[in-house]
Structure formats: structure tokens, C-alpha cells
N, C-alpha and C positions, 0 to 999 in steps of 0.2 A: 515741303517733301517729306520730310522727317516725320512730322505729325501724321501724315496720310499712311505712312508705312506702319505707325503704330496702331492707328485705327483699322487698318487692314486685317489685324490679328483678331482671332476669335478665342481669346484667353479663357481658359488655360489649355486649349486644344492645338490649335495650328496644324492640323492633320495635312498631309500632302506637300508640305514644304521641305526643302533639303534641311538638315540639322543646321548647317551653318548659317542659313537665313533665319531660323527660328531664333538661333542664339544671339544673331547679330540685331534682330528687332527687339528682343529683350533688353538688350544694352542699351538701344536707343531710348527705350522707355526709362531706363535708369537716368540717363544723361539728359533727356529732353522732357518726356512727360511729367516727371515729377520734379524735376529741378533740384532736389536736394537728396543726399545719400540716406539721411535718416527717414524721409518720406518714402523712398522707394523700398527700403528695408520693411517698413511697416505694411506697404501695400502689397508686395508680392512675396510669396512664400517660397519655401525650399520645394514644396510639391509641384509647383508651377514650373520650376526648372528641371527637378529631377525626372518627372515623369515623361515629357515629351520628348527630351533631347538624348541623342546618343551619337557614338562616333560615325562618321562616315564609312569607314571600312568595316568589314563583317569580322566575326570571330575575335573581338576584343574582350578580354576578360577584365572587368572593371566593378567597382563596387556601387551598388545602389541598396540602401536599406529597405526593409519591408514597407509597404504603403502605411502599415499601422504606426511607423516610427518616423513618418515625415514630419510629424509635428514637433518632434524633437531635435530636428535638424534646423539650422539657422544659415542665413544669407548675408554676407558682409561686403560692403564696398571697400575695395583696398587701393592704395597707392604704393607700388613697390618699384624702386629704382626709376622713378619718375613715370611709369607706366600705371595708367587706370584700368581698373578691371572689377571683377567681383568673385568671390570664393564662397563656395558651398561647404559648410562643416556638418559631418554627421553627428549621430547621437552621442559619442564617446569622444567628440571633439576632433574627430580625424577630418582630413581634407577629402572631399569627394569630387569636386569639380573646381576648376579654376579658368576663367575665360578673360583674356587681356587684350588691351589696346596698345599696342607697343610703339606706334607712331603718332599717337595723338590726334587721329582724325575722328575719334569718337565712334568707331567701330571696331569690335574685337577682331584680332587677326591671329590669335593663338588659343585653341580650345582644348584644355587639358582634362584627362580623366585620370582617376586614381584607384589604386587597389591597396587596401591595408595602410592607407596614408603616404604611399609611394606613387609618384606618377608613372602611369603604364602606358600612355599613349597620348597623342595630340594631333589634331588635325590644324594645320597651318596655311594661313593665307600670306605667302611671302611677298607678293607683289601688290598687296592691298587693294585688290580689285574686287573685294568681297566674295571671292570664290577660293575655296581651299586648293592648293597646288602640291602640298607636300603632307606626308603622313608617317609619323615616327611611333615606334614601340621603343619602350626602354624598361630598365629595371626589371621588375617581375614580368614585364611583358615582352621581353626580348630585345633585338637589336635592330630590327627592320627599319629602313628610311626609304620610303618610296617617293616618286616624282610622278605627278600628274600633269604632263605637259600641256594637254588641251583642255584640262579643268573640268573633265566630265565625270569626276567622281572615281574613275578607275586608274589605277596605277600603271603607268606606261614603262617606267624603267626603275631600277633600283640604285641608290646612292650608297647603301650599306644593307647586307643581309648575310647572315652565317650560313653554313653549309647544312646544319639541321633545318633551318626556317627555309632555305631555298627548296630543299626536299619536300618539305611539308606544302609549300605553296604548289609545287609541282603536282603533287597526290591530290590536293584539294581541287586543283584547277581541272584535273582529270576526271574528278568525281562529278563535276559540273559540265564537263565537256566545254570547258572554257579556254579556246586556243589563245586569246589574247592575253590572258593571266599567265598560261603555260610559257607563252613566248618570253616573259619578262624574266624567267629563270633559265632559260637555253643560250647556249654560246651564240654569238652573233658576230658579224663582220667587225663592227667596232671595237669588240672585246679581242678578236683576233689582231686587230692592229695594235691594240695596246699591248698584248702578249708578245707580239713581234716574234712569231715563231716562223719557220721556213715557209715558202708559199705553197709547197706541195702539201705539207700538213695542214695548213690553212683550208685548202680546197677540200682535204678529206674530211675534216672535221665540219666544216659548213654543210657537207653533203650529208652528214650523220644527223643533222638536225632539220634538213629541208622538207618541205611539204608537211608541217605539223599537223595540220587539219585532216589530211587524209592519213597520215599515220596514227593520229589519235583515235579516229573512227575506226581503223583496222583493230587497233589494240582493245578498244571496249569491246567490239564484236566479238573478238577471240577469246575473251577471258570472263570468267564469273566473278574474279577477285575485286575488281573495281566497278562499282555502280554508284548511284545516287545516294545509296545509305551506307556508303564505306566511310569509316571513321579513321582518322590518323591516330596512330598509338605512338610510336617512337623512331627515332633515326638509330642506325646500327652501323657506323662506319668501320673499316679497318683503321689501322694506324696511320696518319697522313703521310704522304711520301713528298721527297723533294726531288725533283727533277733538275739536275744543275746545268747551268748554261755551259754549251759546248761550241758556241760559235758558229754552228752548222745548222741543226734543226731549232736550237733553242739560243737564243740571244740574251735570256735572262733566266735566273731561278725560277722554277715554276712550282707551287704546292699544289698537290692533287690528292684527291681520295680516289681508290681504285675500287671498283666492285662494292660501292657503298649500298647498303640494304635499308629498307623500311619495313616496319612491322603496320599493318593496317587492320581493321577489324569491321565486319559486316554484322548488322543488325540481327540478320538471320542466324548467324553463329555466333553469338555474343562472347562466347567463352573460348573461341578458337582465332588466333592471330594469323593472318595471311603474310606471306613475304613479297615485297615488290623490290626488284632490281634497280635501284637508281643509278647505277653504273659508275662511270667516271664524272667526277667534278673537279673543277680547276678554280682557283682563286684569282679574280681579277681585280686587283686593287682592294677595296673593302667588301667586293661582292663576289659570291661563290656561284659559279654556272655549272649546269649540267651539259656534258657533250653528247648527250643521246636522249630520247625520250624514255621515261621509266618503263619497265616491263614486268607485268605481273608474272609471278612463279607459281605455276600450278602443275598438275600432273601432265598436261598437254606441252607444257613451255617451262621446262626446269633446267636447261642448259646454261651454264655460265661459263663466257669466255674468260680467259686468263688475261688481265691487262686490257687498258682501253687504247684508244688511238694515240694518245700522248705516250704512253708507257710501253711502247714496242721497241725492242733493240734494232739499232742500225747496223748493217753490215758494210764491209768495205765497198761493195760494188754500189751502193746507195749514194755514195758520195761523188759518183761520176755520172756521165750519160749513159746511153744504151751501151751494152757490152761490145757490139759490133763496130762501135765507132772509137773504141778504145784500142791503143796501139798494143801490139802483142807483148812487148815488154813489160808494159804496165799491167796487163792481164795477168802475167805470171807473178808479178809482185802483189797485186790485189789478192789472188789466191793463197799466196803465202800468209799475207795478213789475215786472211779469212780463217786459215788453219790455226793461227796463233790465238785468234779470238774465241774460236770454239773451245780452247784448252784455258780460258782465263781463270786464274786462281779463285777458288771459292772462299766462304767465311772463315775457314780454319787455315788459310794459307799462311806460311812463314814471311817474314820480310825479304828473305832471299828469293822466295817464290815471286813475290811482288816486284822485287827489283828486276829480276830476270825477264819477267812478262813485260813490263814497260820498257826495258832496254831492247828487247826483240822488235817490239812494236815501232820504237823510234829509228831503229837501224833500217827497217822497211820503208817506213815513211819518208826518211832523209831521201832514199833512192827514187821515191815516188814524185816528191816535188817538183824537180826540174822537169818531169815529163808531162805535167799537168798543164793543159792549155786554159786560159782564162784567169784573170787577177782573183777574181772572187773565189773560185774553186781552189786555185793554189793556196789563197790565204786560209781556206778552211783546213787543208792539209797542214799548213805551216802551224796552225793553232793546235792541231792534234800532235805534232811533233813535239811542240814546246810543253804541252799538258803532261805528255808521256814522260819527258825528261824530268820536268819538275816533280812529278809523283814518285820518280825512282830515287831521286836525290832525297826528298822529304822523307822517304821511308827509312833511309840511311844505308851507308855501305856503297853509295855510287858517287864518287867525288867528280868523276869524268863527265857526269851529266851536268855538273855546274858549268865546267868548260865549255861543254857544247852549247849550253845556253847563252853564255856569254858572246861565244863566236856568232851564234845566230843573231844575237842583238845587234852586233856590229855589222853583220851583213844587211840588215833592215834599215840602215840610217837614212836611206832616202824613201822610205815608208814610214813616217812619223806615227801613224795609227797601229801598224803592225808591230813597230818597235815597242810601243808602248805596252801592247798586250805581252810580248816575249820579257819586257823589262820587269813587268810585275811578277811573272812567274819566276824569273830569275832571282828577285828579291825574295820571295818566299822560300826558294830553294836555299839561297845563301843564308837566310835567317835560320833555317833549321841545321845547317851545318855548323854554323857559328854558336848556336845554343848547345849542339852536341860537343863542342870543344870548349865550353865555358864551365869549368868545373869549379873554380874559386869564385867568391862572391864579387870580387872586383871585375873579373871577366864578365860575369852575368851583367853587372851594372852597365858596363862598357858596351855589351852586346845590345842591351836595351836602348842605350842612347843612340847607337848607331842605327837601330831598327825605327825608332821614331823619326831620326833625321832623314833616313831614306824614304819612309813614308810621305813625309812633309815634301821632299823633293819631287816624288811622284805625282802627288795632289796637285801641286802647282804647275807641274809640266803638261799633265794629261787631265784637266779638272772636269772635262765632259765625258771622259772614257767610261766604259761599262764598269771596269775594275775600280774607277775612283771612289765609288760608293763604299766599296769593301774596305779600300785603303783608309779613307777618312774616318769610317765608323771605328776602325781599328786604333787609329791614331788619337781621336778624341776619347774614346774609352781609356786608353792608356795614360793620356795626360790627366783625366778626371780622377782615376785611381791614385795617380801620384800626387794629386792635391793641387794640381796647376788648373783651377777651375775656369779663371779667365781665358787661357789658352784653348781649353775644352770647348768652352762656350762658344769661341770663335769659329773652330772647325764644325762643331754642331749646326750652327747658322749657315755656313757655307754648305754643308751637305744638304740641309733642307731646302735650300734655294736652288741648288744644281741638280738635285736628285729627289725631287718631293715625291715621286711615285714609288721609289725603290723601298725595300723593306729597311735600309739603312736610312733613308730620309724620313720615313715615318718614325722610326725609332729616335732620330736626332730630334724631330719636333717634340715628341715626349720627353726626352732629356732636358730640352730647354724648359719645358713647362715645369718639370721636377726642380731644375736649378733655380727656378724664380718662384716657388712655393712659399718661401719664408715669408710670414706676414700676411698670408692670404688664407681664406677659409678653405678647409680641406673637404673636397667633395670626393668620395670614395664609397662604393658600395657593390654588392654582388651577392652571389649565393653562398651560403655557409658550406660546411662539410656535409652537413645533413640535409641541404637543400633550401633551407628558409633564407629569405634576404636578410642582410645584414649591412649597415652603413656605419660610418664613422660618426656621423651625427649623433647616434644613439649613446655616445659616450661623452657628451657635452657635459661639463661640469667636472669632469675627472681629467687627469693628464693621460694622455694616451701615445704609447709608443706603437708605431706601425712598422711592420717587419716584412719585407718581401723575401720569401725563402722557398726552398725546394729541398727534397731529400737527397739529390744528388750533389748538392752545394756542400763540399766539406767544410768550408769556413763557418756555414751557418752551425752546422753540428758543433763545432769546436766552440762556438759562442753560446750555445744553449745554456751550460751550467751557469755562466755569468749573468745571462738574462733572467733565468729562473731565480737566482739568488736576489736580483734587484726586484722582481716581481713579488716575491715572498716578502721582501722586506718593507715594500711601500704600498702594497695592495690595499691594506686597511686604511691608509691615508688618502686614498684617491687615484691610485695609479692603476692603469689597465694596458693590456698589450692585445694589439690585433694584428694578427699575421694575414699575410697575403700570399696563399700558396700557389705555386706555378707548375706543379707536376702534372703532365698529361694523364698518368695513370693514378687513379685514386685509391686502388687496392694497397699501395705502398705506404699511405699515410698513417693509418692507425698503429701498424708495427713501428713505424719511425718514431711517433710520438710516444708510445708505450716505453720505447728503450731509451730515448734521447731526452724527451721532455716536450715541452710547449703546450701544456694543457690550459690553453686560453682560447679566446674566440679567432675563427679564421675564416676569411673569404678564400674561396677557391676559383681560379681561373683554369678551366681545363685546357685552354689554348697554350699554356706554357709560355715560354719566351716570345712566342708569336701571338700570344692572345692579346685581347683588348686593353686588359689592365696593365700588362707589360709594356706594351706599346704607348699607351697613354702617359705612362710614368716614365718612359725611356729607360727601363730596367737594364743595366748593362753588368751588373755583377750582385752576387747575393752572398751574404744579406746585405740588402739596402734598407736603412733605417732612418727615421726622422720622427721627431717629438711633436705633439700637438698639445697646446695648454688648454686650460679648463673652458676657454670660450670658443674651442674648435679651430683655434688659428695655428697654423704651422710655425713652430718655434725655431726649427732648424735641424741639420743632419746631426747624427750622432755616431759613435762607436761604442762597443762595450766597454772600452777602458775608461770612457768618461760618463758612462750612463748613470751610474749611482749619483754622482753629484749633480748631473743635469736635471734628474727627476727630482732631487731634493729642492733644487733651486726652484723649478716651476711650481712645486706643491706648496712652497712658501711665497708664491707671487712674484719671483724674481725673474730676470731674464736668464738665458743660458749662460751668458758670461763666458768665463775661461772654460767651462765645461763642454762648449760646442764642439763640433766637428774637427777632427784633426786629419791631416793628409793621410790618405791611404784608403778611404772611405768613399765609394761613389754613392752620394746621397745628396742631400739638400744643403747647401751653404747656409750659414746663418745670416742674419741681417746685418747690414752695417750700421754701427751707432753714429 
């Protein structure tokens, strides 16, 4: 059967077959028809592979030399980590294609395409049935990871996609009038279940994306901005916003973009960019989704609403049922609360203003709680009451709020879940009070020990609560900074297991990866400050210091003179520094570097502390630093105090030894000898 498949090809053509089939049959020729690697390499040329084979998904930018240079390319069979396959090298020795059999069935199941020597895209046959079912973009190609459930060559859902890429997919789907593709980036019922927002909001959001085919047809008919000739230009979002969990409408923190825009261009007006309102976008795990269909903005349709569905203010009456079913006494209280909310302090409010506001709200809500019917609704009001008291105490100057929180905590002893909610807010408030009263160093140390002990108590008593993820990540970070790495690792593991989808759980997995980096090959790459891709592997042969930093991280600015001194001293001997910047705003970078230093290579993750690199490496404080030896292997974490000796050791071919990390640095522990 294998031989018949080989004979059915009309080499070097094979037109009409799916790329995966063509690739697969070539691979069978390697393993079956020729019988030897050297025989295959002599019989088949790079042209026979480069010319007909292409990614299954469109709009992939990958490198293919001009036909005149095909003869300068070469094909080699390779065995990597026990996996057989072949790789195509370009005229300059760069990798162009790599097709691999990962399960040993003599059929390739991973098909990789490269740009400038970096992999940018792959087709994946994850169930080994000779049909691709996953498609991934990476490095210069982006972050998308699509799943093809029915294996028909079309992406049905996304496992990962950034906000700019989701917006681009939506626009390109509209230009092709492709409702299926558009639907992959619109919010759906499964997403709403994962976000766990209030039922009324869920219903409203799903209505906003209902009947996409009819709405798309209407949009295209009413606008000249989007048509088959429209080309994507760029994404133009505002600053991302965080909607905090309130226990009522939102049961977890949500990250959103409000009124995001996109620039597009039509061939008929190639020098003029048009605007399309992408609108509200929300992050669901590793996927960004649109909560409405994009809307072209032109002379007939230029109005922009302020805020999307998610970011609409809630008023007091929205917390209860219809007004005519509310007792008169409660209606009076609700109206008082609404008056207080209309005079909410602004950005320039003083601490006294904030305390007064939260105290007044708490006084009214305390009277409302006994009047509320229904356990769920009553608990919603209790959460508001506890939140307001905690906010007033943490602002400072309201010690009575802590007493009221403690009393509420005792009143809820028969309801462990609600008691846990109040217990955590009482803990945050009490910690703030203790810090304010800790003037001496020994007092601050005692407060910190108390804080860690209380966090541990909470995490053990309410391990599955919504607040546990926040408590445990604070506990683990504090332990790591103190140098108690084994304790920190244990809590990171617990957090990753109990709350895998929360921001804390994701960060914990990254921290565990970072803590286990020593002795492993470093895989780190991304765009430089000028947009070109840069990778840690480029520095192999030199000792490399990797530094995660941001302009707002004061300790990094303080460390820079020491870093610059070591860099100047050892650079000629083979020492380099690679910064990883986590500033969302690029405008601040050049002035900061000009003022404080850091004139070395940098990777930039515009996602900041919530960006991919920060999460992948579990960055919890900055600077986070670790050293990489000449072979590209992580040697261990380091602080500026020990950096000079550590670099000198590695340059001389020694281990870090006594120059390795000391307590106080959240970084990579050195390997145990």
C-alpha cells in the first residue's frame, strides 16, 4: 500500500492534493522507496519539496528562496530526540522546512515552516490519522494556535490568540464574507461559562453576537470600507482595562479592551487608512474574543458608544428585583445609596474623601442586608459591605472598619464560604493597619511573619475559594523573595493544581518552570525594541545574563550601575546582557535607558506582567536575573552583589559555586551538586 501511494504521485507536481498529503507521500518515499537516507538525498532535490508544498492555512509569511537559488539549497534526513524527519536548508544554511515523524509510524505529523531561520508556523496531525488538526503560528509569525475539530482544513476554535490577531482574523473574515471564521473570535456560550459572569450579562452579551450571518450581510451592504480588496493594516487599542471581581456581576477579574480600533486599507485608496471599530474585547484564558461584530466607521456611521457591555456601571437598584417588589423601607435605603454613588470621589480625591465614601456606603448596606430576601442576593450585599469596609480601612484612618469586619466574620460562622470571603478582606485590612503601625525594622519583620502565617492559614482552610489564588500567589512570592525556595515551590504547585485557569495559576506554572531552569537549555526569544526578532540562542558561545526589567521597577534602576560595571569589565572576554522589558508603554524606554543605562540587547513584551514572557517565566519581581553559560545552558540565578564573581567563574569554564544566588532574589536557584 505504501508503494502504491508513492507510485500515485506525479513528481515533482502533485497538484490537487492537500499539502499534508503531498508532504506525507514524499516522506514515504524517503523511508520506503529509496531505503537509505543517502539514496533519497541524492534522488530528490530541494526544488521538489519547496515548490509544491505550502501551509494549509492562508496568510503565513514564510521563506522560500527564488527558483534560481533552489539548486543551492539542500535536503537532509535527520533524527532528533528519537524522531525521524527531514530538513530543507536554504542557500545561506538557514532552515526553510522541517517535517517530522514524532510517533515512529513512518508518517510525518508535524510540518514546520521557517522565516529568517526561525520557525513561524506548523501544521500538526496530533492524533496521527494523516490529517492536520492543529495549526500554530510562533516567533515572527505571532501567537495563534488554532484547532480543527473536524479536520476539514478550517479552524473551528482557538486555543491561543492575542487581541491584535483576533481583531485581524475578524476583519479578514469580513472581507471574505466568512461567517465560520468570524465566529471563531466572537464570544460564545462556552466562553461565558468560563468567564462566570452574571446570567443577565451572559444573556446580553450572547445577544450582541447572535445571528452573525445576517449582521455581517447588513454591515457589508451598508459600508464601503470593507470589501474583498480591503487589507489589514494594524490594531489600535486603548490601554487594557481590568474589571475586578465583585461577587455579583463578575466572579473573577476580567481583562478587557474598550473601543479597540483597527486600521484597514483599500486598493482603490491605497494612501488612505480607514477605521473599523472592533469594540469591546475580553480575554478568555489564552484567547481574546470580540463581544460584538466589528463596525466600519465612515461618514454615515461614525458614532462610538462609551464602553461596551461589560464595562457599564451598576447601580443599587440593579442588585434587586423589580422596584415594585421591593419593600418601601429598602427602596428608601437604595435611593440613599444611589445618591452616594453619584458623588463617588474622583481621581484627585483625598484619603479622607475615600474613607468617608466607603464608610457611608457601608452604613447604608448594613441596614439593607437584613431586609434582603434570598440567600444569593443577601450574600451579594454582604460582599459589598465587606469590600467597602476593607477599602476604607486600607485607605487609612478608619480603625473601626476593622472591628466591623471582625464582627461580620463572627456572624457568618454558620456559612463557611461567606465567612472565608469576609475573613480574607479582614486579613487584607488588618495587614494594612499593622504595616502603618510598624515603624521599626523588628516590627516590620514581625508583621511580615504574621502576614505569611495568616495567608497560609487562609490557603489551607479555603483552598478552593476564589480568593485562594490571590492569597497563595502572594504567599509563594513572599517565600521566594525571602529565599525559601522549597516552600515557595510547594505553594506554586498547589496553586497550579487548584486554580489552573486563574492568572495566579498561570503565573505559578511559569514560576515552577523558572525555578527548574538550571541545567536546561534556555529557550527565549521575541521582538527587540526596534521590532526585529532576537533570541537567547544567538549568544551561544558567550556568557549571557538575562534580566527581566521595567522602567517602574525601582530596584532595577538601583542595580543598573553595578550591571553596567560588570558589563564593561567582562564584555571583551565574552560576556553579554539580554534584557527582557515588560513595559506596556514603549515611549518611556529610550529616556529611561539614556538616563540610567542598559545599552545592550533587549526583548520587549508589550503585555507587561500579564504578557506571555512574564507568565511563561513566572516573573514575580524585578529585576529577575539568571546566567547562561557558553553552551546556552542556564547556570543559575544571581544578584548584583555576586554577579562579578559569577561571570568570571563562567568565563573561566567553572560553575557558579559560591557566587550563585543569595536569598532576596526571585530568580532561578542554582543546581544542587
